[in-house]
N, C-alpha and C positions, 0 to 999 in steps of 0.2 A: 504494500500500501502506500500511495504516498504521502497519508498523510505526515506532518509534520510531527516531531519532538521525543526526546528524552525524559524523562520524570522524573521533579527527585523523592522520595521512597515517603517520603510523608509532610506532610503541610506545616509550616512554618508558623511557634506560636503566635495568638492574638497579640501579643505585646511587645511584640518587634513590627508591625506595624503603624505607629502617631495613625490615628484616624484626621483625617480635615477634610474639608468640605471641596471638593471641589470647584475649577475658579476659583480659586483662592487669591491666587499672583496674580490675575489678567486683569490688563490697568485701561477705559476705557474708559468715552462719556458718551451722552449721547449732545447732537448739534436743537439746536431749536433753527424756525422763520429768519431772525432777524441774524444773528449769529453767521447762518450758512449766506446771508448775503455778504455779510464784514469779513467774510473768508469766501467770500467768491472767487475764489483762482487756487487748483493745486497744478501741482504734473498732469497725473494721473486720477483718476476719478473707477475706484473696485466697487461696482454694487454686489455684493453676498459674498460672507464671511464663516461658507463653509469649507471642507479644504482645498479646494478648485481655488478661491479666489485667495485662503490663505495663501499658499503657496505663488496667486500669482504675486502676493507681497513680501514675501518672502524674496524672491526675484529679484521686485523692486529698487527695496533695500538693499542684495549684492549691490546690484550700478548703483547706488544711491539716488536714486531720482524720486522725487517726494511727489507723496499720494493720500491718498485719504478712501480707507476702506467704510463702505455704508454698512449698517445690519438692521435688519427692522427687527428684527428680534430682539429679547433681552440677552443675549449671550451666543457668541461662537461655535462656528462646529456642523452647521446646516443640520443635517441626516444623524450625524455625530457627536449625538448629544449625553451626560449623564444626566441624569437626576438622583434628589436627593429623596425618598422618603424613608420618615419613620424608624432615621437612621440608615437605610441600605440602599445600595449606590445602584443606579435601574438603569442603563442602558435605555434608549431610546429604539427597540429591536433589536433584532437576533444578531447578531455582530462578535465579525473575529477576527483578528488580527494576522497577519501573513507573513513575520517578521523576514520574506525574502523578495517581498516585493520591493523592485530594485531603482524607484522612486525615491520611496519611502527611508532606503536606507541612505540617500543621499544628505536628504532635511531631518530625519529625527533621532534624537539621541535614545537609544533603544532601552541604557542603563539609567537614566534616569523618567523611567519610565517606570522601570519596575515588572515587566512582561512575564507575566504569570502561565503557566505553556498545558494545554490539553494533552491525557495520554493520545500518539502517534496508532490513533481507530477511532473506532465506533461499536458499542452496542446495540446491534440488532434485533426489535423486537419481534417475533415472530413466531406462529403455532404455541403461543404464550409460555416462550419462555425467550432469554437470549439469549443472542448469540455474537464472539467478538469478529471482528472483522480490522485486523492487525496491520501494521505498516512491517514487513520479513525482515528489513535495514538497522527496526530503532525496534525492536519488539519478536527476538525471533519464533522464540518458546511460545507464546499466541499464534502465531502468524501459522507454525507450524502446526497448532493444534486445533486451530480453527481450515483448515484444510476439507476435512469431509464436515465444517456442519454445511446446512441447507440454504444458505445466503447464498453460494452457485460455487456451483464447480469445480471440480480444480483443475481446467482448463479455463474458467473462468478468470483461478485468480491466477495461474498465467503469463493470459491476456491481459492482466493490469501492470504486469510487469514489463511486459513489452511495451506498451502505452508509456511507459512512464520511460523505458529508451526510447521509445521516438520525438517525447515532447523537450526530452532534455538533447538534444542531439541538434536540436533547434534556439536559433533565438531568441530572447521575445521577439523584436522587432522583425525575422522573420512572420513568426507567430501571425504577431496582428495586422500586419502588412499583407499578408496571405490574399490574391485571389481567388482563391477556389475556399468556400464554404461553402456548408446542408447544415443544418442542426443538429443539435449537438447529439437527440437519440436518435439519426440515422445514423452518424459515424458510429456510437456506438454496434449498432446494428452489424457495421460496414466492415469493422475491425471483431464482429463474429458474437459477444457477449453473451448469452442465453436470457431469457424475458425471466428466468426468477432472480436474476442476479442484478437486471435493470429495473428489475419494478421492486428489492428487499434492501437496494441497497445502493447503487445510483441513481432514482427516481428521491426517496427522501433528501441523500446525501446534497449530491449537489442540486435538488431544487431545494433546498433550504440555501444556496452559497445565492443562485437566480430567483429566487422565488417565482417557480416555473419549473413543478414535478410533472409537468405536461414533456421537456427538454429540449423546447421547440429552442430556445436559445441559439447563439452563431455556436458554430464547432470555435473558432476561433477564439472566444470568450473559455471555450470548458480546454483546451488548450494550455492556454496565458495562468489560467489560472491553477491543474493542473501541476504543470512548470511548477512552479512559487512552493503548491502542498509539496511536490518531491524536495524539493530545494529548502523549505524553510521552516520555521513552528509555527505551529498555533497557540494564540495565546490574549490572554487582555488586561490590560495594561492592570496594574493593581490599584488605582481609583478610579478608574471605567475609562471607560473608550473614549467619555472627553476630553483625557487627559492628552488624546493626542496630537488634538487642534490647540488645547487650549496652549503644547506646547509650540508650537507655534507660532500664536497673536501674541506669550512672553518672547519673543526675541525678536519684533516688531517695534518701534521709536516708537515714544507714549504717546499716547491723545491721538493711533494715527486709526482705532476704528471708533466707530462712531454708534452705536446701542441704537433700540430705537428710532432709526433714523429708514423713515420707507417711503422707496419711491413713485411716484405716480407713471412716469415718463421720461422720457431719451429722446432728442431730440436735435434740428440743429436748425439755425435759426440766423435771419439774416447773410447767408449764402458763407457763416461758418465752413472751415476746412473741418473741425473739430465740434465733438460733437458735445451739448448740455446736459446735467441731468436738472429734471423739478421736480420739487418733493413735494408730497401730500401735505405739507401743513402750505405750501407756498412759497417753499424756498428754494433759491436756482443754487447751479455750482458747475463755474465752468474752470475746466481740463483743458489746460495750453498743450497737453501732451495725444489725449485720449484719457475714453471707457472702453471698460472693461464687465460687460456682464459676466457675471460667475451665480448668477440663481436657474435651479433649478428648469429643467426642458418648456412644461406648458406657460411658466413665468413671461420666455423672452420673446413669445410674440404679445404679450399686454406692453409689454416698458417699447415695443420699437414699433410698436402700431402706428404705419403712417412713414411710416422708414423702409419697409419691407413690407410683401403681402405673408400673413399669414403659412405655419410649412405644417403639412400635414405629421403625427407624428405616429406612433401604433401606440394602443393601449400603457401602460405604464404600468406593472409588476406593485402586487398590495401586497398587507402583509400586517396578521395580528400577534402581537405580543404580548401575554399576562404571566403576573410576576405573580409567588404568593412568599408567603413566609412561615418559617415551620422553626420547628424547634428541636436541637441538632437529631434527637434521640427516634427523631421521627420520618430521618432521612436514611433511604435504607442503604446505599453503597455513598461510599467516602471516593471512589475513584473519580479525578479532574477527566472524565470523559461523555462524548457527546452521544445520547439517545433518540435512536430512529425509527420510524418507526415502519416495517415489515412489510405490514397487512395488510396493506393496498384497503384498505379500511377504517372510519372515524376521521375529525378534525384532525387529530394532532402529522404533523409533518416531525416537527423534532423537537426535541425540550435537555435540559442538563440541567445541575446545580451549578450559579454559579461558586455558589462560599467554596466548594471542593474544584474550586481552581486558585480563587482568586478569595483566601480569609474573609480579606478586607471588603465585598461587598457588602455584609450585615456585621450592626455591633458584635458584640461580645457578647456567645451567649444564647447567636440566634443565626438562622440555615436559613438561601436562597435560595426559592426556582425557577426556572423558567423555560416556559411555555414556547413554542410557536407554528402559528396555523398560515394558511400560503393561504391570499384574498385575501376580504375587509367582514364576509358573513355577514353585512349590514340585515341581515331579514332577525338578525338575536342581540339581546344586549349584550353588556357589560359582564351582566350580572347567569344570566341562559349563559355565555358562550361559557363563562371558567363553572360550572355548574358540568355542562356537559365535560372538562376539560377532566376534569373532578373527577368528576364517572368512571375516563378513558383511563385514567392513573391506575384504579383503583385496580382495576386489572391488567397492568402492568404489575404494579408494588404491591399491590392490597391496600383493605379495605385500612386496614389497624395503622398503614401511614402515612395513609396520603388525606381522609377523610372531615382532618385536623388542621390540615393548611388552612391559613388566613391569606385570602386574598389581597394581594396591594393596591393593585394599577394594573386595567389593560390599558395598548398603546395600539389602536390603529391606523399603521400608515399609506398611504392611498397615494405616494409616491414613492416607494420603499429606494426601485430604479427604474431605469428609463429601458421598456424594452428593445433588450438585442437580437430579435430576432432576423433570421437572412430575407434579405439582402440588408448588410452593412458596412460604413463606413467608418473604421476606426481612429481613422487619421486626418477627420475635417482639417480642410481651411479657418483655424480664428477669425480673419478677415473678415467683417459685415461691413464696415465703408470705412468711409477715410474719419478715423482714427475711433475703429469702434471696434469689437474683438468679443470672443465669444467664451465662453469653457463651463467645464463642470464632464462630470462623467460620459456624458451624453456624445460629448466629441469623440470622448476616446473609447477606453475600456471602462464598462458599469463595475469600478472597483475602487476600493480609494485610492491604487498604486491611478490607474486613469484621472482619478480627481488632481490631483497631482501633476502629473503631468500636466492636465491639459490648462492649469494654472503659470506654467513655465513655460508653453506651446505659446501665452496667447501675449503672454507680455514678450518674450523671443519676437512678437510680426509683428508690435508695437516697434524692438527698439527699431530691428529692419528697416520699418516702414522710416522710422525718424530721421533716421542714417545716426541712432547711435551703436551700434556695431560695427 
């Protein structure tokens, strides 16, 4: 298996991790209509402080170009954020950070993130019991023991090794720029995988990564993620996934990020070669060099109304993430492992116990449960969904463990990822018009790394257009 990670033998005691609230060191301010007009011009305006916007700001900082980063919400990160609820760290949706992401390795300080590792593999619930799928390079004995389990044939497991070898001999650029692509499910069937391993492992595992259990996502994205999984480790920052954007933001100039600052439109006026930004509260900002839009794909057409025709986009990938609080003795396993639904029934796709991975995700003496569904389930209330999940997991772990879990929060994420089913262009040109650029994971690959790459590319396009390189 290419799922990364060598594991510590046990979780560190809670006192080794002093708890602090995420975002504690983030220095930002809010801009008002009056201050916007006083602050009428800067070098570059970036709209959106998700990973793409933060990566663009990082590149501008390295080039010593002044900028203002505008964010409509009360914090940085976009979809990559962590909330604190009753002392628990709740990531906004199921997210795992893969250490082999090439752009992330250039930008992030992994040691400061205090990355906590998952088991290199998964446990698949099928036939009323759990079966292990393990990376043979990291867990040889577990892998050998799993050869005859019903998750797939011995031949299937051999094909996984061959698939790993196939992606490792190609570079990331070769994979993402390839003109040959099919859906992931078509690729896996072409390789020769059986329906058993497709339904019991690939659909819940990669379906949980792509939020696409039908595996209609492009084979280029599958190959890229498979390669990263083979080379890296699956982790969580000890203080939550939101520490990744927080770290990027913490390295930017003081007061360069303006929170709670909603943009109404981007416009060209008076024949200007550079667009201006009109804020929802009436303020106007001008950028000497250009504007970078780092917002989610559906927002781009709204902001560029009048500048270009709306672009047709595929329906976004959606997910629901449900969190429960538990007592430590109510957690039936202690392994930092991902659990997959291999039954092809029920509403759960995957789940895990974050406190088995990072003890810091819960207050001392408490445990955290995270459950992921694919889709929005708009026909059911949060309470109904939580109750259905509890009933389903009771069949996995037993009622005595599960029935006493307390529902903490449900996240319904309508735009969890852009839809990247074929045909795709994962190296889109960031330039929209004079002094106007786009970035976001929809411009590249729908991954953490893709968002970071897109921010850098947008700035590099700006620098080239302005003759600054």
